[in-house]
C-alpha positions as CSV (number, residue, x, y, z in Angstrom):
1,X,81.4,-22.2,0.1
2,X,80.9,-20.8,3.6
3,X,77.6,-22.0,5.1
4,X,76.5,-18.6,6.1
5,X,77.8,-16.7,3.1
6,X,74.4,-15.2,2.3
7,X,74.0,-13.9,5.8
8,X,77.5,-12.5,5.7
9,X,76.6,-10.7,2.5
10,X,73.5,-9.2,4.1
11,X,75.6,-7.7,6.9
12,X,78.4,-6.5,4.6
13,X,76.0,-4.9,2.2
14,X,74.2,-3.2,5.1
15,X,77.4,-1.6,6.2
16,X,78.3,-0.5,2.7
17,X,74.8,1.1,2.4
18,X,75.1,2.9,5.7
19,X,72.6,1.0,7.7
20,X,75.1,1.0,10.6
21,X,78.9,1.4,10.9
22,X,79.4,-2.1,12.1
23,X,77.7,-5.1,13.6
24,X,78.1,-8.5,15.3
25,X,75.9,-11.5,14.4
26,X,75.8,-14.7,16.4
27,X,73.8,-17.8,15.3
28,X,73.6,-20.8,17.6
29,X,71.6,-23.7,18.9
30,X,70.6,-24.9,22.3
31,X,74.2,-26.1,22.9
32,X,76.6,-24.6,20.4
33,X,77.6,-21.4,18.5
34,X,77.2,-22.1,14.8
35,X,78.5,-18.9,13.4
36,X,79.7,-15.5,14.7
37,X,80.6,-12.7,12.5
38,X,81.9,-9.2,13.3
39,X,82.2,-6.6,10.6
40,X,82.6,-2.9,10.1
41,X,83.8,-0.3,12.6
42,X,82.7,1.4,15.8
43,X,82.0,4.7,13.9
44,X,82.0,6.1,10.4
45,X,85.2,8.0,11.1
46,X,88.3,7.1,9.1
47,X,90.5,4.8,11.1
48,X,87.8,4.0,13.7
49,X,88.5,0.8,15.6
50,X,87.1,-2.4,13.9
51,X,84.1,-4.2,15.4
52,X,85.2,-7.4,17.2
53,X,83.4,-10.4,18.7
54,X,83.7,-8.7,22.1
55,X,82.4,-5.3,21.0
56,X,79.9,-4.0,23.5
57,X,76.6,-2.5,22.4
58,X,73.8,-0.5,24.1
59,X,71.1,-3.2,24.0
60,X,68.2,-0.8,24.4
61,X,64.8,-2.6,24.7
62,X,66.4,-6.0,24.8
63,X,66.5,-5.0,28.5
64,X,62.8,-5.7,28.6
65,X,63.3,-9.4,28.0
66,X,66.8,-10.0,29.2
67,X,66.2,-8.3,32.5
68,X,62.6,-7.3,33.3
69,X,60.7,-10.2,31.9
70,X,63.1,-12.7,33.3
71,X,63.1,-11.2,36.7
72,X,59.3,-11.0,36.8
73,X,59.2,-14.7,36.1
74,X,61.5,-15.3,39.0
75,X,59.5,-13.2,41.4
76,X,56.2,-14.9,40.3
77,X,57.8,-18.3,41.1
78,X,58.9,-16.9,44.5
79,X,55.4,-15.7,45.2
80,X,56.3,-12.0,45.6
81,X,54.5,-11.0,42.3
82,X,51.5,-12.4,40.4
83,X,50.5,-11.8,36.8
84,X,47.1,-10.5,38.1
85,X,48.6,-8.1,40.6
86,X,47.2,-4.6,39.7
87,X,49.3,-1.5,39.5
88,X,47.8,0.3,42.5
89,X,48.6,-2.8,44.7
90,X,52.2,-2.7,43.6
91,X,52.6,1.0,43.5
92,X,50.7,2.8,46.2
93,X,51.3,6.1,44.4
94,X,49.3,4.9,41.4
95,X,45.9,5.7,42.9
96,X,44.0,6.6,39.7
97,X,40.8,4.5,39.5
98,X,41.6,4.0,35.8
99,X,44.8,2.0,36.7
100,X,42.9,-0.4,39.1
101,X,42.0,-2.7,36.2
102,X,45.6,-2.9,34.8
103,X,47.5,-6.0,35.8
104,X,51.2,-7.0,35.5
105,X,50.1,-9.3,32.6
106,X,48.6,-6.4,30.7
107,X,51.8,-4.4,31.1
108,X,54.0,-7.3,29.9
109,X,51.7,-7.8,26.8
110,X,51.7,-4.1,25.9
111,X,48.0,-3.9,26.2
112,X,47.6,-1.8,29.4
113,X,46.4,1.4,27.6
114,X,49.6,3.4,28.0
115,X,50.8,5.6,25.2
116,X,53.9,4.4,23.3
117,X,56.2,7.0,24.6
118,X,56.5,10.2,26.7
119,X,59.6,12.4,27.1
120,X,59.5,12.4,30.9
121,X,63.2,13.1,31.0
122,X,62.6,16.8,30.1
123,X,61.0,17.5,33.4
124,X,61.4,14.4,35.7
125,X,64.4,12.8,37.4
126,X,64.5,9.7,39.5
127,X,62.1,6.8,40.3
128,X,59.7,8.6,42.5
129,X,59.1,11.3,40.0
130,X,58.8,8.8,37.1
131,X,56.3,6.7,39.1
132,X,54.1,9.7,39.8
133,X,54.4,11.0,36.2
134,X,53.6,7.7,34.6
135,X,50.7,7.0,36.9
136,X,49.3,10.5,36.1
137,X,49.5,10.0,32.3
138,X,46.1,9.5,30.7
139,X,45.6,6.2,29.0
140,X,45.5,6.2,25.3
141,X,43.0,3.3,24.8
142,X,40.8,1.0,26.9
143,X,43.1,-1.7,28.4
144,X,43.1,-5.0,26.5
145,X,41.2,-3.5,23.5
146,X,44.4,-3.4,21.5
147,X,48.2,-3.5,21.9
148,X,50.5,-0.5,21.6
149,X,54.2,-1.2,22.3
150,X,55.0,1.0,25.2
151,X,58.0,1.8,27.5
152,X,55.9,3.2,30.3
153,X,54.7,0.0,31.9
154,X,58.1,-1.5,31.8
155,X,59.5,1.5,33.6
156,X,57.0,0.9,36.3
157,X,57.9,-2.8,36.5
158,X,61.5,-1.9,36.8
159,X,60.6,0.3,39.8
160,X,58.6,-2.5,41.3
161,X,61.5,-5.0,40.9
162,X,64.0,-2.5,42.4
163,X,62.1,-2.2,45.7
164,X,64.0,-3.9,48.5
165,X,66.9,-5.0,46.2
166,X,68.1,-2.7,43.5
167,X,67.2,-3.7,40.0
168,X,70.9,-3.7,38.9
169,X,71.8,-6.0,41.9
170,X,68.8,-8.3,41.2
171,X,69.8,-8.6,37.5
172,X,73.5,-9.2,38.4
173,X,72.6,-12.0,40.8
174,X,70.5,-13.7,38.1
175,X,73.2,-13.3,35.5
176,X,75.8,-14.8,37.9
177,X,73.5,-17.8,38.5
178,X,73.4,-18.4,34.7
179,X,77.2,-18.8,35.1
180,X,78.1,-17.6,31.6
181,X,81.0,-15.4,32.4
182,X,80.0,-13.0,29.6
183,X,79.8,-9.2,29.6
184,X,76.2,-8.1,30.2
185,X,75.3,-5.4,32.7
186,X,73.9,-2.0,33.5
187,X,76.2,1.0,33.8
188,X,79.3,-0.3,32.0
189,X,82.5,0.2,33.8
190,X,85.3,2.4,32.6
191,X,87.4,-0.6,31.6
192,X,84.8,-1.4,28.9
193,X,84.9,1.9,27.2
194,X,87.4,1.1,24.5
195,X,85.1,-1.8,23.4
196,X,81.8,0.1,23.4
197,X,80.2,1.1,20.1
198,X,79.0,4.8,20.4
199,X,75.4,5.6,19.8
200,X,74.0,9.0,19.0
201,X,75.4,12.5,18.9
202,X,72.7,13.4,21.5
203,X,71.2,16.9,21.2
204,X,69.8,16.7,24.7
205,X,73.1,15.8,26.4
206,X,75.1,17.6,23.7
207,X,77.7,15.0,23.3
208,X,78.4,11.7,21.6
209,X,77.2,8.8,23.8
210,X,79.6,6.0,24.5
211,X,78.9,3.9,27.5
212,X,76.0,6.1,28.5
213,X,72.5,4.7,27.9
214,X,71.0,6.1,24.7
215,X,67.4,6.2,25.9
216,X,66.8,9.5,27.6
217,X,64.2,8.3,30.0
218,X,66.5,5.5,31.2
219,X,69.3,8.1,31.6
220,X,66.9,10.2,33.8
221,X,66.4,7.1,35.9
222,X,70.1,6.8,36.5
223,X,70.9,4.4,33.6
224,X,69.2,1.5,35.2
225,X,65.6,1.0,34.1
226,X,63.0,-1.7,33.3
227,X,62.8,-0.7,29.6
228,X,66.4,0.0,28.7
229,X,69.9,0.3,30.1
230,X,71.7,-3.0,29.6
231,X,75.0,-3.1,27.7
232,X,76.5,-6.3,26.4
233,X,78.2,-8.4,23.7
234,X,76.8,-10.7,21.1
235,X,78.3,-13.8,22.9
236,X,76.5,-12.6,26.1
237,X,73.2,-12.3,24.4
238,X,73.8,-15.7,22.8
239,X,74.6,-17.2,26.1
240,X,71.2,-15.9,27.4
241,X,69.5,-17.5,24.4
242,X,71.1,-20.9,25.0
243,X,70.0,-20.7,28.6
244,X,66.4,-20.2,27.4
245,X,66.7,-23.2,25.2
246,X,68.1,-25.1,28.1
247,X,65.0,-24.3,30.2
248,X,62.7,-25.2,27.3
249,X,64.5,-28.5,27.1
250,X,63.5,-29.3,30.6
251,X,67.0,-28.8,32.1
252,X,67.7,-26.7,35.2
253,X,67.6,-22.9,34.7
254,X,67.1,-19.6,36.6
255,X,63.3,-20.0,36.1
256,X,61.0,-22.9,35.4
257,X,60.1,-24.3,32.0
258,X,56.4,-23.7,32.7
259,X,57.0,-20.0,33.4
260,X,59.0,-19.5,30.3
261,X,56.5,-21.3,28.1
262,X,53.7,-19.0,29.5
263,X,55.8,-15.9,28.8
264,X,56.6,-16.8,25.1
265,X,53.0,-17.8,24.2
266,X,51.1,-15.1,22.4
267,X,48.5,-13.4,24.7
268,X,45.0,-14.3,23.5
269,X,42.1,-12.0,23.2
270,X,44.0,-8.8,22.2
271,X,42.8,-7.7,18.7
272,X,45.7,-7.5,16.2
273,X,48.4,-8.2,18.8
274,X,51.5,-10.5,18.3
275,X,52.7,-9.9,21.8
276,X,53.4,-12.6,24.4
277,X,54.6,-11.6,27.9
278,X,57.5,-9.2,27.4
279,X,58.4,-11.1,24.2
280,X,57.1,-10.7,20.6
281,X,56.1,-13.6,18.5
282,X,56.6,-14.6,14.9
283,X,54.7,-12.9,12.1
284,X,55.9,-13.0,8.5
285,X,56.0,-9.2,8.5
286,X,58.1,-9.0,11.6
287,X,61.9,-8.4,12.0
288,X,62.6,-12.2,12.2
289,X,61.7,-12.6,8.5
290,X,59.5,-15.3,6.9
291,X,61.4,-18.6,7.6
292,X,61.2,-19.0,11.3
293,X,58.5,-21.3,12.7
294,X,55.2,-20.0,14.3
295,X,56.8,-20.9,17.6
296,X,59.5,-18.3,17.3
297,X,59.8,-15.5,19.8
298,X,62.1,-12.5,20.0
299,X,62.6,-8.8,20.6
300,X,64.3,-5.8,19.0
301,X,66.1,-2.8,20.5
302,X,65.9,0.8,19.2
303,X,69.7,1.2,19.0
304,X,69.9,-1.5,16.3
305,X,69.8,-4.8,18.3
306,X,67.6,-7.9,18.2
307,X,67.3,-11.5,19.5
308,X,65.1,-14.1,17.9
309,X,64.8,-17.8,19.0
310,X,63.0,-20.6,17.2
311,X,62.2,-23.5,19.4
312,X,61.2,-25.7,16.4
313,X,64.8,-25.6,15.1
314,X,66.6,-24.8,18.4
315,X,68.2,-21.9,16.5
316,X,68.7,-18.4,17.8
317,X,70.0,-15.3,16.0
318,X,71.6,-12.3,17.7
319,X,72.2,-9.0,15.8
320,X,73.9,-6.2,17.6
321,X,74.6,-2.9,15.9
322,X,74.7,0.9,16.6
323,X,72.4,1.9,13.8
324,X,71.5,5.2,15.7
325,X,75.1,6.4,15.2
326,X,75.4,9.3,14.6
327,X,71.6,9.9,14.4
328,X,68.5,7.9,15.1
329,X,66.9,9.1,11.8
330,X,68.7,6.3,10.0
331,X,66.1,3.5,9.7
332,X,67.8,1.3,7.0
333,X,68.0,-1.6,9.5
334,X,64.3,-2.2,9.0
335,X,65.1,-4.0,5.8
336,X,68.3,-5.6,7.1
337,X,66.8,-7.6,10.0
338,X,64.3,-9.7,8.0
339,X,66.8,-10.3,5.2
340,X,69.4,-11.5,7.7
341,X,67.1,-13.9,9.5
342,X,65.8,-15.3,6.2
343,X,69.4,-15.9,5.0
344,X,70.3,-17.6,8.3
345,X,67.2,-19.8,8.4
346,X,67.6,-20.8,4.8
347,X,70.6,-22.9,5.8
348,X,69.6,-24.1,9.3
349,X,65.8,-24.7,9.0
350,X,64.7,-28.3,9.5
351,X,62.9,-30.0,6.6
352,X,59.2,-30.0,6.7
């Protein structure tokens, strides 16, 4: 019997029940790919192309960890950023006294006080307008008194990182240094289009999105943003995960082991929060299911993506789908994610 038969069944059943038209799963360790499975189609249309290992997905908020969190670590090591830098110091346009107490660390841990979401795209266009709009947005709660997952702070971090060297260029340089050779970038080129899984039939842009970032605020920022915008394959996200394990193993990487360990450690002192810095951490009610160790860390993406890594077993799980096709109202993936991770970990988990 196939080792990952239960996980395969979770994915196939999810497709049958309409959680998403297709998906790619990759399971691996710090050195190897254990299992990769592509199933379903790019859309629900009859005769739609089948999903393949190299199908490209809009990674949505995985951008927060694959790009923004990683680049912040690098800039901290270079001395150009610090976790205790405040927003007014980094963004002179953010002059509100309320923001003076908000540090980079608070933004990364989603405890800065920002509301979860604002549809800035309806009235704003470009980084300068977004910076002013976010900095003028009233806080929803006292910073560090709780944690509300928010895109707003990560948009600002993307703007900060893009000063001097464009965010896209900065990410591409880091990805090249990882030397993976896999497809992962902002603004996917035309030659990728036939491999890209469409997302939503978007009422704002009045067209089916394929190769255009799904997130409207990221689109208004030109498709390159700190909170969303990356496109990539499951092998590419898996390569990133193996690089993280390589760093945690003390081997050379694009940032230091001490930096990564700090970023994947749950932020203390924030009531009810499971957030580390950019990353989320394991809870038995989270998308990673109940079988990963307390050391696990990961992130999800609104379009139907996720990445979870468990240092205790050196196992990672990538799930890429376009669950927002043809509409974001489909939330069946909420039950699929934990079931998939539990099925995977039931056959790779180390004995107690």
